[in-house]
VMD Tcl script that draws the C-alpha trace (Angstrom):
set ca {
  {0.00 0.00 0.00}
  {1.23 3.49 -0.86}
  {2.11 5.63 2.14}
  {-0.36 8.53 2.20}
  {2.44 10.85 3.24}
  {3.99 10.40 -0.21}
  {0.90 12.04 -1.72}
  {0.81 14.67 1.02}
  {4.44 15.65 0.42}
  {4.32 15.40 -3.37}
  {5.91 18.46 -4.96}
  {3.15 19.70 -7.28}
  {4.88 23.01 -7.96}
  {7.95 21.24 -9.32}
  {5.75 19.14 -11.57}
  {3.86 22.22 -12.81}
  {7.13 24.02 -13.60}
  {8.29 21.00 -15.60}
  {5.02 20.87 -17.54}
  {5.18 24.63 -18.23}
  {8.73 24.46 -19.61}
  {7.87 21.38 -21.64}
  {4.84 23.19 -23.08}
  {7.00 26.14 -24.14}
  {9.44 23.68 -25.70}
  {6.76 22.01 -27.82}
  {5.42 25.34 -29.10}
  {8.89 26.58 -30.08}
  {9.87 23.22 -31.60}
  {6.72 23.18 -33.73}
  {7.72 26.53 -35.19}
  {11.35 25.47 -35.65}
  {10.42 22.46 -37.79}
  {7.34 23.82 -39.60}
  {7.95 27.52 -40.33}
  {8.55 28.40 -43.95}
  {7.14 25.20 -45.39}
  {9.09 22.88 -43.10}
  {12.71 22.56 -44.12}
  {13.08 19.82 -41.50}
  {11.39 16.41 -41.45}
  {7.76 16.92 -40.40}
  {7.94 13.88 -38.13}
  {10.34 15.57 -35.68}
  {7.54 17.22 -33.71}
  {5.56 13.98 -33.48}
  {8.66 12.09 -32.41}
  {9.32 14.68 -29.71}
  {5.78 14.14 -28.41}
  {6.52 10.43 -28.21}
  {9.77 11.12 -26.35}
  {7.86 13.35 -23.92}
  {5.51 10.44 -23.30}
  {8.41 8.09 -22.59}
  {10.06 10.81 -20.52}
  {6.94 11.13 -18.37}
  {6.97 7.37 -17.77}
  {10.66 7.52 -16.82}
  {9.99 10.40 -14.43}
  {7.16 8.51 -12.73}
  {9.25 5.32 -12.48}
  {12.18 7.25 -10.99}
  {10.19 9.01 -8.26}
  {8.10 5.95 -7.30}
  {11.21 4.00 -6.26}
  {12.78 5.20 -3.01}
  {15.92 7.12 -3.96}
  {17.90 5.16 -1.37}
  {17.61 2.21 -3.75}
  {19.67 4.18 -6.29}
  {22.33 4.65 -3.64}
  {22.66 0.87 -3.28}
  {22.50 -0.01 -6.97}
  {23.79 3.14 -8.67}
  {27.15 1.53 -9.45}
  {25.41 -0.98 -11.73}
  {23.80 1.83 -13.72}
  {27.19 3.56 -13.94}
  {28.84 0.35 -15.25}
  {26.01 -0.08 -17.80}
  {26.58 3.47 -19.05}
  {30.32 2.81 -19.45}
  {29.52 -0.36 -21.43}
  {27.16 1.65 -23.66}
  {29.86 4.28 -24.24}
  {32.28 1.55 -25.29}
  {29.61 0.12 -27.60}
  {29.18 3.57 -29.20}
  {32.87 3.68 -30.12}
  {32.58 0.29 -31.83}
  {29.04 0.12 -33.21}
  {27.80 3.70 -32.88}
  {25.90 5.48 -35.61}
  {28.11 7.89 -37.55}
  {26.65 11.35 -38.09}
  {28.26 14.75 -38.60}
  {31.72 13.22 -38.27}
  {31.01 11.78 -34.80}
  {29.79 8.52 -33.27}
  {27.41 9.50 -30.46}
  {24.33 7.33 -30.93}
  {23.45 3.68 -30.51}
  {20.70 2.37 -32.77}
  {18.36 0.08 -30.85}
  {15.67 -1.04 -33.25}
  {13.55 1.96 -34.31}
  {15.19 4.41 -31.88}
  {18.61 5.94 -31.35}
  {19.92 6.77 -27.89}
  {22.84 8.92 -26.82}
  {24.50 7.13 -23.87}
  {26.58 10.20 -23.01}
  {23.36 11.90 -21.87}
  {22.51 9.04 -19.50}
  {26.01 9.22 -18.01}
  {25.12 12.58 -16.42}
  {22.59 10.89 -14.12}
  {24.95 7.97 -13.41}
  {27.77 10.33 -12.38}
  {25.43 12.36 -10.14}
  {24.25 9.20 -8.34}
  {27.80 7.86 -7.90}
  {29.21 11.15 -6.58}
  {26.25 11.64 -4.22}
  {26.76 8.12 -2.88}
  {30.46 8.72 -2.26}
  {30.31 12.24 -0.83}
  {27.42 11.40 1.51}
  {29.80 9.06 3.34}
  {33.04 11.08 3.39}
  {31.95 14.73 3.60}
  {33.37 16.62 6.59}
  {33.17 20.16 7.93}
  {36.93 20.59 7.39}
  {36.67 19.81 3.69}
  {37.93 17.02 1.45}
  {41.64 16.45 0.93}
  {43.34 15.28 -2.25}
  {43.35 11.60 -1.29}
  {39.57 11.75 -0.80}
  {39.12 13.31 -4.24}
  {40.93 10.58 -6.19}
  {37.87 8.31 -6.48}
  {35.50 11.13 -7.59}
  {38.07 12.20 -10.19}
  {38.14 8.68 -11.60}
  {34.32 8.50 -11.61}
  {34.25 11.66 -13.73}
  {37.33 10.99 -15.86}
  {36.44 7.52 -17.19}
  {33.23 8.50 -19.03}
  {34.73 11.84 -20.09}
  {37.67 10.11 -21.82}
  {35.27 7.82 -23.70}
  {32.95 10.68 -24.67}
  {35.82 12.81 -25.98}
  {36.72 9.90 -28.30}
  {33.31 10.14 -30.05}
  {34.13 13.15 -30.20}
  {31.73 15.15 -28.01}
  {33.64 17.79 -26.10}
  {30.48 19.63 -25.00}
  {28.99 16.70 -23.09}
  {32.35 15.79 -21.58}
  {32.69 19.35 -20.28}
  {29.13 19.17 -18.96}
  {29.98 16.08 -16.90}
  {33.12 17.73 -15.54}
  {31.21 20.87 -14.58}
  {28.47 18.82 -12.89}
  {31.07 16.82 -10.99}
  {33.00 19.93 -9.97}
  {29.77 21.62 -8.83}
  {28.88 18.68 -6.60}
  {32.44 18.54 -5.27}
  {32.47 22.24 -4.41}
  {29.18 21.80 -2.56}
  {30.68 18.90 -0.62}
  {33.53 21.31 0.28}
  {37.23 21.02 -0.49}
  {39.94 21.80 2.03}
  {41.44 25.24 1.22}
  {45.03 24.28 0.37}
  {43.79 21.34 -1.70}
  {41.44 23.65 -3.60}
  {44.22 26.14 -4.35}
  {46.49 23.32 -5.52}
  {43.82 21.89 -7.83}
  {43.03 25.34 -9.22}
  {46.69 25.97 -10.00}
  {47.10 22.54 -11.60}
  {44.03 23.14 -13.75}
  {45.46 26.45 -14.99}
  {48.72 24.76 -15.94}
  {46.82 22.08 -17.88}
  {45.06 24.57 -20.17}
  {47.91 24.68 -22.78}
  {48.07 20.86 -22.71}
  {44.33 20.57 -23.31}
  {44.58 23.05 -26.20}
  {47.25 20.86 -27.80}
  {44.95 17.82 -27.77}
  {41.87 19.62 -29.11}
  {40.78 18.75 -32.64}
  {41.00 21.38 -35.37}
  {37.28 22.16 -35.48}
  {37.20 22.52 -31.67}
  {40.01 25.08 -31.75}
  {38.20 26.84 -34.57}
  {35.05 27.14 -32.45}
  {36.96 28.76 -29.61}
  {38.72 31.21 -31.94}
  {35.41 31.99 -33.63}
  {33.82 32.66 -30.24}
  {36.53 35.24 -29.57}
  {35.98 36.84 -32.98}
  {32.95 35.56 -35.00}
  {33.65 38.02 -37.84}
  {36.96 36.30 -38.65}
  {35.01 33.70 -40.67}
  {31.45 35.02 -41.19}
  {30.52 32.46 -43.86}
  {32.19 29.53 -42.13}
  {32.67 28.81 -38.45}
  {31.30 32.22 -37.41}
  {28.05 31.78 -39.38}
  {26.21 30.03 -36.52}
  {26.85 32.74 -33.95}
  {26.21 35.65 -36.33}
  {22.86 34.30 -37.53}
  {21.84 33.49 -33.97}
  {22.59 37.04 -32.81}
  {20.61 38.45 -35.75}
  {17.62 36.28 -34.83}
  {17.71 37.23 -31.14}
  {18.17 40.94 -31.86}
  {15.46 41.10 -34.53}
  {12.87 39.79 -32.06}
  {13.13 43.10 -30.17}
  {10.57 43.50 -27.35}
  {7.49 41.53 -28.40}
  {8.85 39.38 -31.24}
  {7.73 38.81 -34.83}
  {5.01 36.34 -33.95}
  {4.49 32.59 -34.01}
  {5.85 30.98 -37.23}
  {6.90 34.43 -38.49}
  {10.57 34.56 -37.54}
  {12.64 35.53 -40.60}
  {15.84 33.70 -39.68}
  {13.80 30.65 -38.76}
  {11.46 30.73 -41.78}
  {14.27 31.19 -44.30}
  {16.30 28.46 -42.60}
  {19.24 30.76 -41.89}
  {19.56 29.42 -38.37}
  {21.65 26.24 -38.24}
  {20.46 23.48 -35.87}
  {17.41 25.61 -35.11}
  {15.50 22.70 -33.56}
  {18.33 21.58 -31.24}
  {21.28 23.73 -30.16}
  {19.91 27.08 -31.40}
  {16.25 26.72 -30.51}
  {16.44 29.59 -28.01}
  {17.16 31.88 -30.98}
  {13.86 30.79 -32.55}
  {12.06 31.57 -29.29}
  {13.68 35.01 -28.96}
  {12.97 35.97 -32.59}
  {9.31 35.00 -32.53}
  {8.41 35.99 -28.95}
  {10.94 38.77 -28.38}
  {12.43 39.91 -25.09}
  {9.15 39.23 -23.29}
  {9.00 35.59 -24.37}
  {12.72 34.99 -23.79}
  {12.53 36.56 -20.32}
  {9.47 34.45 -19.46}
  {11.32 31.26 -20.48}
  {14.38 32.30 -18.44}
  {12.12 33.01 -15.46}
  {10.68 29.49 -15.67}
  {14.18 28.03 -15.72}
  {15.21 30.26 -12.80}
  {12.21 29.05 -10.79}
  {13.04 25.43 -11.64}
  {16.68 25.83 -10.56}
  {15.69 27.71 -7.39}
  {13.14 25.02 -6.57}
  {15.76 22.32 -7.06}
  {18.04 24.07 -4.56}
  {15.12 24.34 -2.17}
  {14.55 20.58 -2.46}
  {18.20 20.07 -1.52}
  {17.93 22.47 1.40}
  {14.80 20.80 2.82}
  {16.29 17.32 2.66}
  {17.69 16.01 5.96}
  {19.49 13.11 4.30}
  {23.07 13.89 3.08}
  {22.69 11.57 0.09}
  {19.34 13.12 -0.90}
  {20.73 16.63 -0.50}
  {23.76 16.00 -2.71}
  {21.60 14.15 -5.24}
  {19.28 17.16 -5.54}
  {22.25 19.54 -5.80}
  {23.72 17.41 -8.60}
  {20.51 17.42 -10.65}
  {20.08 21.16 -10.13}
  {23.67 21.83 -11.22}
  {23.05 19.71 -14.34}
  {19.95 21.71 -15.30}
  {21.54 25.09 -14.49}
  {24.73 24.30 -16.41}
  {22.84 23.28 -19.55}
  {20.70 26.42 -19.46}
  {23.68 28.75 -18.93}
  {25.86 27.09 -21.57}
  {23.14 26.83 -24.22}
  {21.88 30.40 -23.86}
  {25.39 31.77 -23.53}
  {26.31 29.84 -26.66}
  {23.46 31.16 -28.84}
  {24.11 34.74 -27.65}
  {27.81 34.53 -28.50}
  {28.89 34.70 -24.87}
  {30.31 31.16 -24.89}
  {31.84 28.92 -27.60}
  {29.48 26.66 -29.56}
  {29.84 23.24 -27.92}
  {26.58 21.50 -28.83}
  {24.70 21.59 -25.52}
  {20.89 21.38 -25.73}
  {18.37 23.47 -23.78}
  {16.52 21.21 -21.27}
  {12.94 20.32 -22.30}
  {13.09 22.87 -25.14}
  {15.53 21.45 -27.69}
  {14.66 18.42 -29.78}
  {16.27 15.19 -28.64}
  {15.02 11.95 -27.12}
  {18.02 11.18 -24.93}
  {18.08 14.75 -23.64}
  {14.38 14.59 -22.72}
  {14.77 11.23 -20.95}
  {17.80 12.45 -18.97}
  {16.11 15.70 -17.94}
  {12.90 13.91 -16.93}
  {14.90 11.35 -14.95}
  {16.60 14.26 -13.16}
  {13.21 15.86 -12.38}
  {12.07 12.45 -11.11}
  {15.01 12.37 -8.70}
  {14.13 15.86 -7.41}
  {10.50 14.79 -6.89}
  {11.75 11.66 -5.18}
  {13.92 13.51 -2.68}
  {11.25 16.14 -2.08}
  {8.34 13.76 -1.43}
  {10.34 11.51 0.92}
  {11.77 14.22 3.13}
  {9.30 13.23 5.88}
  {11.30 10.01 6.36}
  {14.15 12.00 7.92}
  {12.20 14.67 9.79}
  {12.13 14.50 13.57}
}
mol new
graphics top color blue
foreach p $ca { graphics top sphere $p radius 0.5 }
foreach p [lrange $ca 0 end-1] q [lrange $ca 1 end] { graphics top cylinder $p $q radius 0.2 }
display resetview
C-alpha cells in the first residue's frame, strides 16, 4: 500500500514548472520544424511528443522507487553506461563526423546523456559518506576524479567535447558543494590552470576553430562564425514583443543552423521577443531555485547531494546553451533542457526531475 504521506508531500509546484517548460518547448519546436514550409522532417515534432511520453513514464518510475535504492545499486547503472559508451565507439551510428548514438531497433539513444545521471548518483553516494566540515583532501578526491574521468575520456573519443565538459562541470559543482579543504582547492586550481595549454594541444581542429570563432565571429562570417552571427541576428530582430508565431525571418528562411536543437532559443527570442525569452528564463530560474530548495529541505546527506547534482546539471545546460546562442560562450553543442529536440536529452532531464521529486516527497522520512 502506498504511504499517504507520499501524496501529502508530493511536490506539485515542481511538476507544474516541468510541464510549463515542456509546453513552451513544444510550441517553439513546432515553429522550428514547420515555419517556412518545413525545411526539417515533419515527423520531428511527433517524435518529440513520443519522447515526452516516454520521458513522463521515466519520471514517474524514478520518483516511485525510493531514492535510497539508487544509492545501493547506482554503481550498476554507472557500469552499464560505461559499457554503452564503449559500444558507441565500436558500433555507434556515424553522423556529422562523430559517433554518439546507438541504434536500438527503431530508436537511437545517446549514452553520453545518461552518463550525467549515473555520475550524479555515484558522486552523491560517495560524498554522503566522506563529507566533513573541514573539507575534502586530495586523497579523498581521487575516487571522484576517476568516476568523472572515465566517461569523459570515452565521450571525448566520439568526439563530443560539450557533453564531456558538462559532466566535468556537474562533478565539480557537486564537489564544491561537498567542500574542499582550502590548500587542496588552491592546488587543484593551479594545476588546472597549468593544464590549459596541454588541453589546447589535444583539441581537434574544429574545436580550436570554435573557440577562436567565439573570440571573434567576424573572422570567418561564412564559415565557423556563421552560426553565432545568424543566432545574434535572430535574437536581436525579435526586439521587445517578437515577430510572432511561425513568423521569424531567420527561422522561416532556414538561416539558423540546428534551429530545432542547439539554437532553438534563438527561434524563441525571434518569434516571442524579449518578453518571451525573459518568461522562459524566469521558468528556468524558478526550476533551478526550486531544485536548490529541495536540496535544502532534505535532511538526508545523500538526498541533498543528489538534488544539488541534478540542479547543477539543469543550471549548467541552461547557462551554456543560452550563452552559446548569444555569442557569450563557444558553440559546444549543448541542448536546452525540455526545449531542444532530442530523445536522450528529454529522458535524462525527466529522470533528473524524477530524482528531485523523489527527494522532495520523501523528506518526511528524515524529519524528527
